[in-house]
C-alpha positions as CSV (number, residue, x, y, z in Angstrom):
1,M,-43.6,-51.7,-163.3
2,A,-43.4,-54.2,-165.8
3,V,-45.0,-54.2,-168.9
4,P,-45.4,-57.2,-172.2
5,F,-43.8,-56.0,-175.0
6,R,-46.2,-58.0,-177.0
7,R,-50.0,-58.8,-177.1
8,T,-50.6,-62.5,-176.2
9,S,-51.9,-63.8,-179.1
10,K,-55.3,-65.8,-179.2
11,T,-53.6,-69.0,-179.8
12,K,-51.3,-68.5,-176.6
13,K,-54.1,-67.4,-174.5
14,R,-56.2,-70.0,-175.5
15,M,-52.8,-72.9,-174.6
16,R,-53.0,-71.5,-170.4
17,R,-56.5,-71.6,-170.7
18,T,-57.1,-75.5,-172.0
19,H,-57.6,-76.6,-168.5
20,L,-59.5,-73.9,-167.0
21,K,-62.6,-76.3,-168.6
22,K,-65.3,-77.9,-166.3
23,N,-65.6,-81.7,-165.7
24,A,-69.3,-83.0,-166.0
25,P,-70.0,-85.3,-162.6
26,S,-69.5,-89.0,-163.2
27,I,-71.6,-90.7,-161.8
28,V,-72.9,-94.6,-162.4
29,L,-75.7,-96.8,-162.3
30,C,-76.8,-99.0,-158.7
31,N,-77.0,-102.6,-159.0
32,N,-80.2,-103.3,-156.8
33,C,-82.5,-101.0,-158.4
34,G,-81.4,-98.7,-161.2
35,E,-80.8,-95.5,-159.8
36,A,-77.6,-93.1,-160.7
37,L,-75.6,-91.9,-158.7
38,A,-72.0,-90.7,-157.0
39,P,-69.6,-93.6,-156.7
40,H,-68.4,-94.2,-153.7
41,R,-71.7,-93.9,-152.4
42,A,-75.0,-95.4,-151.2
43,C,-78.3,-95.5,-152.7
44,T,-80.2,-92.9,-151.1
45,N,-83.4,-95.1,-153.3
46,C,-82.4,-98.4,-151.9
47,G,-80.4,-98.2,-149.3
48,Y,-77.3,-100.4,-150.4
49,Y,-73.9,-100.4,-151.3
50,K,-71.8,-102.6,-153.1
51,G,-74.9,-105.3,-152.7
52,K,-75.3,-104.5,-149.1
53,E,-78.1,-102.9,-147.0
54,V,-76.3,-100.2,-145.4
55,I,-79.1,-97.9,-144.1
56,E,-82.2,-98.3,-144.3
57,V,-84.5,-96.6,-146.1
58,A,-88.6,-95.6,-145.4
59,T,-90.7,-96.6,-148.4
60,K,-93.1,-94.5,-150.0
61,E,-96.9,-95.4,-149.2
């Protein structure tokens, strides 16, 4: 079994791991009500997508 000849330095190790980071999810605001939601999804608050009502949402009383 192969054994590394030299120890991997901190710099090389960190350069290799630069792509292993977490990304924050992208969030957009609804044009109709201003609620924060994921892009390309219908708003769960008002039921609108691209200015048209696509789902009917029950109102809270």
